[in-house]
C-alpha positions as MATLAB code, in Angstrom:
seq = 'XXXXXXXXXXXXXXXXXXXXXXXXXXXXXXXXXXXXXXXXXXXXXXXXXXXXXXXXXXXXXXXXXXXXXXXXXXXXXXXXXXXXXXXXXXXXXXXXXXXXXXXXXXXXXXXXXXXXXXXXXXXXXXXXXXXXXXXXXXXXXXXXXXXXXXXXXXXXXXXXXXXXXXXXXXXXXXXXXXXXXXXXXXXXXXXXXXXXXXXXXXXXXXXXXXXXXXXXXXXXXXXXXXXXXXXXXXXXXXXXXXXXXXXXXXXXXXXXXXXXXXXXXXXXXXXXXXXXXXXXXXXXXXXXXXXXXXXXXXXXXXXXXXXXXXXXXXXXXXXXXXXXXXXXXXXXXXXXXXXXXXXXXXXXXXXXXXXXXXXXXXXXXXXXXXXXXXXXXX';
ca = [
      36.460    5.550  -15.674;
      34.956    5.161  -18.493;
      31.171    4.637  -18.535;
      28.755    6.145  -15.708;
      25.311    5.323  -15.840;
      22.465    7.801  -14.126;
      18.985    6.657  -12.985;
      17.905    8.759  -10.097;
      14.425    9.265   -9.131;
      13.127   13.149   -8.875;
      13.177   14.613   -5.401;
       9.716   15.232   -4.977;
       8.586   18.875   -4.908;
      12.652   19.793   -5.581;
      14.748   18.494   -7.793;
      13.475   16.725  -11.053;
      15.347   13.507  -12.335;
      16.193   15.367  -15.286;
      18.352   18.353  -13.257;
      20.003   15.429  -11.277;
      20.915   14.048  -14.177;
      22.368   16.931  -15.031;
      24.546   18.003  -12.096;
      25.852   14.847  -11.444;
      26.850   14.469  -15.184;
      28.823   17.312  -14.606;
      30.514   16.593  -11.681;
      31.427   13.280  -13.392;
      33.067   14.978  -16.154;
      35.078   17.227  -13.882;
      36.711   13.989  -12.925;
      36.899   12.302  -15.962;
      36.487   14.577  -19.399;
      36.559   11.519  -21.313;
      34.384    9.340  -19.570;
      30.830    8.717  -20.988;
      27.930    9.183  -19.281;
      24.564    7.488  -19.670;
      22.002    9.830  -18.223;
      17.836    8.231  -17.778;
      15.683   10.182  -15.871;
      13.456    8.111  -13.878;
       9.483    9.068  -14.646;
       7.298    7.558  -11.719;
       4.051    7.752  -13.466;
       3.003   11.151  -12.059;
       3.328   14.537  -13.902;
       6.531   15.023  -15.768;
       6.529   11.309  -16.775;
       6.444   12.145  -20.886;
       9.447   14.150  -20.659;
      11.041   11.927  -18.496;
      10.974    8.700  -21.054;
      11.147   11.560  -23.566;
      14.933   12.809  -21.751;
      15.834    9.204  -21.351;
      14.850    7.867  -25.223;
      13.974   10.156  -27.503;
      10.766   10.712  -29.269;
       8.545   13.344  -29.362;
       5.424   15.021  -27.508;
       2.100   15.234  -29.415;
      -0.041   17.558  -28.418;
      -3.904   16.305  -28.184;
      -7.272   18.549  -27.115;
      -8.728   16.542  -24.806;
     -11.270   16.540  -22.136;
     -10.303   17.547  -18.289;
     -11.428   16.275  -15.213;
     -14.171   18.317  -14.764;
     -17.564   18.143  -16.517;
     -17.528   21.953  -18.292;
     -13.341   21.524  -18.703;
     -11.310   20.944  -21.852;
      -7.438   21.042  -21.789;
      -4.666   20.992  -24.024;
      -3.271   17.302  -23.654;
      -0.665   15.191  -24.536;
       1.140   12.168  -24.851;
       4.728   11.013  -25.711;
       5.584    9.117  -28.953;
       9.037    7.253  -28.389;
       8.377    5.482  -31.267;
       6.356    4.899  -34.358;
       4.406    1.862  -32.151;
       5.715    3.078  -28.481;
       3.614    5.789  -26.587;
       3.449    7.242  -23.384;
       0.404    8.522  -22.214;
       1.079   10.422  -18.353;
      -2.521   10.515  -16.759;
      -2.067   13.890  -15.358;
      -2.040   14.965  -18.353;
      -5.726   14.795  -19.003;
      -6.674   14.508  -15.196;
      -4.435   15.951  -13.222;
      -4.807   17.695   -9.569;
      -3.147   20.906  -11.231;
      -5.806   21.411  -14.009;
      -8.784   21.954  -10.868;
      -6.970   24.019   -8.977;
      -9.220   25.036   -5.504;
     -11.972   23.536   -7.513;
     -11.475   19.912   -5.768;
     -14.464   17.629   -6.408;
     -13.387   13.778   -6.847;
     -17.189   12.773   -7.184;
     -17.747   14.473   -9.980;
     -14.056   14.372  -11.666;
     -13.248   11.549  -14.885;
     -11.069   10.020  -16.675;
     -12.330   10.344  -19.853;
      -9.925   12.689  -21.674;
      -7.179    9.489  -20.165;
      -8.873    7.295  -22.536;
      -9.103   10.184  -25.278;
      -5.133   10.488  -25.479;
      -4.827    6.603  -25.666;
      -6.882    6.750  -28.487;
      -4.579    9.087  -30.086;
      -2.200    7.360  -29.425;
      -3.287    4.249  -31.108;
      -4.736    5.684  -34.057;
      -1.242    7.035  -34.809;
       0.276    3.917  -34.687;
       1.086    2.505  -31.570;
       0.852   -1.094  -30.768;
       2.046   -0.431  -26.718;
       1.011    1.779  -24.881;
       2.207    3.104  -21.011;
       0.159    4.556  -19.164;
       1.700    6.273  -16.134;
      -0.907    6.877  -12.971;
      -0.543    9.216  -10.662;
      -1.125   12.942   -9.757;
      -5.130   12.127  -10.411;
      -7.944   14.617   -9.484;
     -10.363   11.740   -9.907;
     -11.952    9.168   -7.724;
     -14.245    7.329  -10.587;
     -12.722    3.861  -11.151;
     -11.460    4.428  -14.473;
     -14.540    4.685  -15.733;
     -14.302    7.840  -17.836;
     -11.049    6.492  -19.317;
     -13.125    2.994  -19.925;
     -16.175    5.182  -21.706;
     -13.916    7.157  -24.300;
     -12.380    3.742  -25.301;
     -16.231    2.143  -25.978;
     -16.927    0.252  -22.968;
     -20.876    1.703  -21.752;
     -22.055    2.520  -18.683;
     -25.470    1.676  -17.516;
     -28.277    2.699  -15.344;
     -31.337    0.724  -13.532;
     -33.106    1.984  -16.190;
     -30.300    0.926  -19.246;
     -29.698    4.619  -19.447;
     -25.681    5.018  -20.962;
     -24.371    7.984  -18.629;
     -20.527    8.725  -17.679;
     -19.945    7.565  -14.061;
     -17.435    9.323  -11.525;
     -16.987    8.794   -8.607;
     -20.280   10.692   -6.902;
     -22.438    8.874   -9.355;
     -20.836    4.845   -9.548;
     -23.758    4.045   -7.308;
     -26.565    4.369  -10.279;
     -24.388    1.611  -12.260;
     -26.716   -1.419  -13.029;
     -24.537   -2.797  -15.866;
     -21.562   -2.879  -17.996;
     -21.628   -3.587  -21.792;
     -18.085   -4.181  -23.171;
     -19.359   -4.955  -26.867;
     -18.267   -1.768  -28.291;
     -14.700   -1.503  -27.671;
     -13.210    0.319  -30.012;
     -11.669   -1.353  -32.782;
      -8.450    0.039  -33.088;
      -7.452   -0.907  -29.861;
      -7.455   -5.130  -30.818;
      -4.203   -6.444  -30.212;
      -2.439   -3.368  -28.475;
      -0.584   -3.645  -25.295;
      -1.507   -1.652  -22.534;
       0.754   -1.286  -19.506;
      -0.046    0.953  -16.469;
       2.996    2.256  -14.947;
       2.543    2.562  -11.190;
       4.352    2.393   -7.778;
       2.179    2.201   -5.379;
       0.465   -1.656   -4.155;
      -3.125   -0.272   -2.664;
      -5.812   -1.712   -3.566;
      -9.276   -0.411   -4.792;
     -11.237   -0.070   -1.667;
     -10.827    0.114    2.255;
      -8.511    1.554    4.239;
      -5.973    1.002    2.328;
      -7.761    1.933   -1.116;
      -7.976    4.618   -3.458;
     -10.806    6.536   -1.682;
      -9.033    6.641    2.004;
      -5.587    6.850    1.366;
      -5.874    9.253   -1.545;
      -9.412   11.082   -1.564;
      -8.659   13.710    1.268;
      -5.884   15.414   -0.677;
      -8.281   15.417   -4.020;
     -10.940   17.662   -1.794;
     -12.517   14.245    0.022;
     -14.451   15.065    3.574;
     -15.003   12.076    5.811;
     -18.404   11.615    4.435;
     -17.271   11.856    0.961;
     -14.242    9.655    1.132;
     -17.136    7.060    2.665;
     -19.614    7.754   -0.342;
     -16.220    7.461   -2.549;
     -15.311    3.910   -1.489;
     -18.786    2.284   -1.298;
     -18.935    3.605   -5.049;
     -15.914    1.756   -5.957;
     -16.813   -1.212   -4.046;
     -20.358   -1.139   -6.101;
     -18.333   -0.717   -8.807;
     -16.200   -3.819   -8.387;
     -19.186   -5.505   -7.670;
     -21.022   -4.626  -10.877;
     -17.790   -5.579  -12.912;
     -17.435   -8.980  -11.593;
     -20.842   -9.665  -12.756;
     -19.651   -8.336  -16.488;
     -16.459  -10.137  -16.281;
     -16.394  -13.003  -14.141;
     -13.143  -11.914  -12.489;
     -13.231   -9.940   -9.099;
      -9.837   -7.631   -9.065;
     -10.339   -4.781   -6.555;
      -7.669   -6.512   -4.114;
      -4.909   -6.541   -7.300;
      -2.466   -4.286   -5.810;
      -2.174   -1.285   -7.878;
      -6.154   -1.077   -8.429;
      -6.304    2.038   -6.179;
      -3.611    3.927   -8.214;
      -4.978    7.057   -9.544;
      -8.743    7.237   -8.353;
      -9.367    3.472   -9.131;
      -8.072    4.116  -12.966;
      -5.688    0.791  -11.956;
      -8.719   -0.909  -11.533;
     -10.636   -0.135  -14.596;
      -7.349   -0.829  -16.951;
      -7.087   -4.229  -15.279;
     -10.367   -4.933  -14.878;
     -12.146   -3.344  -17.975;
      -9.281   -3.271  -20.883;
      -7.076   -5.923  -20.389;
      -4.384   -3.281  -19.205;
      -1.152   -4.582  -17.105;
      -0.107   -2.964  -14.381;
       3.784   -3.535  -13.265;
       6.236   -1.344  -11.280;
       7.556    2.322  -12.364;
      10.825    1.371  -12.231;
      10.495   -1.758  -14.238;
       9.033   -0.171  -17.355;
      11.882    2.150  -17.483;
      14.589   -0.769  -17.380;
      12.591   -2.437  -19.793;
      12.123    0.604  -22.338;
      15.298    1.845  -21.910;
      17.375   -1.422  -22.620;
      19.176   -0.723  -19.441;
      20.541   -4.462  -18.879;
      21.868   -3.845  -22.312;
      23.240   -0.219  -21.322;
      25.127   -2.191  -17.892;
      28.072   -3.502  -19.926;
      30.818   -2.130  -20.197;
      29.962    0.633  -17.280;
      31.664    1.413  -14.074;
      29.454    2.866  -12.064;
      25.647    3.324  -11.572;
      24.602    6.444   -9.610;
      20.646    6.284   -8.814;
      18.764    7.820   -5.673;
      15.715    9.686   -4.654;
      14.400   11.764   -2.157;
      14.370    9.763    0.873;
      15.754    5.893    1.309;
      13.782    3.952    3.814;
      11.895    0.587    4.073;
       9.712    1.615    1.367;
      12.416    1.742   -0.740;
      12.291   -2.244   -0.687;
       9.092   -2.839   -2.295;
       9.888   -2.068   -5.557;
      11.320    1.540   -5.669;
      13.636    2.832   -8.048;
      16.996    2.453   -5.975;
      16.059   -1.509   -4.781;
      15.005   -1.971   -8.891;
      17.909   -0.569  -10.283;
      20.232   -2.296   -7.355;
      18.921   -5.458   -8.685;
      19.855   -4.920  -12.280;
      23.271   -3.698  -11.800;
      24.047   -6.458   -9.231;
      23.616   -9.107  -11.938;
      26.055   -7.569  -13.836;
      28.611   -6.875  -11.025;
      28.013   -3.028  -11.634;
      28.650   -0.894   -8.259;
      25.997    1.190   -7.312;
      25.681    4.484   -5.507;
      22.811    5.993   -3.979;
      22.684    9.786   -3.605;
      19.477   10.472   -1.554;
      18.020   13.322    0.252;
      17.887   11.577    3.542;
      17.671    8.425    5.084;
      15.195    6.212    7.153;
      15.505    3.981    9.790;
      15.766    0.252    8.556;
      17.849    0.475    5.141;
      20.304   -2.164    5.793;
      18.292   -4.776    4.080;
      19.056   -2.448    0.328;
      22.907   -4.093    0.717;
      21.695   -7.117   -0.510;
      20.275   -6.024   -3.110;
      23.339   -4.639   -4.669;
      24.059   -1.301   -3.426;
      27.391   -0.264   -2.216;
      27.143    2.681   -0.638;
      24.404    5.140    0.540;
      24.871    8.960    0.966;
      22.652   11.689    2.071;
      22.956   15.343    0.682;
      21.713   16.787    4.588;
      25.441   17.997    4.127;
      24.374   19.904    7.631;
      21.219   18.231    8.919;
      18.865   20.861    8.644;
      15.210   20.044    8.570;
      13.580   19.854    4.551;
      12.152   23.217    5.006;
      15.209   24.799    5.643;
      17.785   22.223    3.214;
      15.635   22.610   -0.048;
      16.801   25.791   -1.374;
      20.439   24.603   -0.582;
      19.777   21.032   -2.124;
      21.387   22.044   -5.678;
      24.282   23.125   -4.449;
      24.372   20.188   -0.975;
      23.774   17.576   -4.499;
      26.575   18.543   -6.341;
      28.894   19.409   -3.261;
      28.203   15.552   -2.143;
      28.680   13.969   -5.114;
      32.072   15.716   -5.792;
      32.934   14.343   -2.333;
      32.518   10.824   -3.396;
      34.074   11.736   -7.122;
      37.071   12.395   -4.932;
      37.080    9.329   -3.103;
      36.426    7.044   -6.624;
      39.264    9.210   -8.602;
      42.214    8.554   -5.591;
      41.322    4.830   -5.360;
      42.060    5.304   -8.803;
      38.914    4.628  -11.045;
];
């Protein structure tokens, strides 16, 4: 074995992608001490995305004081500078659920700080900004972020205000004439792993509102308000993008970035493979090891394992998927280029019981596979 690429997603709520890379890398070197191990911890757009990108490609974390999710909040935000012209913003750094604690108010929360982080990165020289969408406390359709970047939101009396999920119904018009000039020529890319539309039963409010503190009445209000936002935006721009996959990400931040700021939305794994130069790294590789917390039918919809495998298959590099659990109906995953799927749940325990031993089980399961490959003469 000369070269192994490790590119796992995290086992969410359990083991980070960086830690998985560390454990797997140690086991590879135990069998092939001279092997080149390339570690690419995967970020899904939520909390920890900046750290994962920095671990994968290098760079620095840049601190930025910014507005927090609640009206009276200031937080110590940050973004990642990967190169002088490429930056990563994780929206959770300015508007994440952990920052509100028990004050769950999706009707009052704002993404204003996210726009401040984007602007700080651009003013420091970034010409391309990747915005990770995940872990939000907000439901403002991205209006706060857009406001921080110069978009003006006007009520029925022509007064500018900062809309939140609970006040979007006051919105009468949008003024796009004062968008920050620093954004001219800057490419914005929104990274998300969900395909929810903005509104409706599968939209931002219905699917994600309850975990942010919205009861059924508030969910209905938030959904109506996002629909109203989409109507006003369509009048201002001539395009109705509420049904665009990913528009409902991060409380509708995906919609705001897309409709008001000309952002491009793409799956997280596609972004990671592009930024890390994964196709080039596949040259000379003997094995790719990927994985995620649970491999099931959803994996085929652009998730990490399927995305990695398709690229590796094009280069004829075998792919081993190491996962926490295996669902039904995974057989089509082999058509994407996955050679083998193994679960680390060695003794078939419920997650509550297997979680404390997951790191040991990960190591021992992978070690078992390394024994097998070593015997085959890899």
